C-alpha positions, 0 to 999 in steps of 0.5 A, a space after each residue: 349222613 355218615 360216610 364210612 370208609 372200607 364199604 364196597 358200595 358196588 357189591 351185590 352181597 351188602 345192602 342198605 336196611 332199616 332196622 333198629 340198633 341197640 347202642 348203649 353208648 354212641 362211640 362206634 358207627 358199626 355194630 355186630 348182627 346181635 345188636 341189630 333188628 331189621 324192620 321192613 321199612 323207615 316207619 316200621 323202625 320208627 315205630 319199633 324203636 325204644 328209646 328208653 331201652 337204648 334201640 334206635 331206629 337207623 338205616 344201616 348198610 351190610 352185613 360184612 364179616 369183620 377180620 375177627 369173624 363177626 357179622 357186622 353192619 355199619 351206620 348209614 344214618 340215624 332217624 333219631 339222634 342218640 344221646 350218651 
């Protein structure tokens, strides 16, 4: 599991979600909301994933607002490892 710094895991406004995440290159562990499609559960994320189009299933944590004003989600774990 990836350890993310700067996340307050005691807050009630942020939580864990299952999702598919669009990642053209795996260079970051945080993603803007427009790169996320939330799913009902892990199985749904695995079914909706499209590796050929770079949509990978993951468990993410958020949302939070960046200093630039973007809504962000943070990677908790990949269910399929993306390859660059």
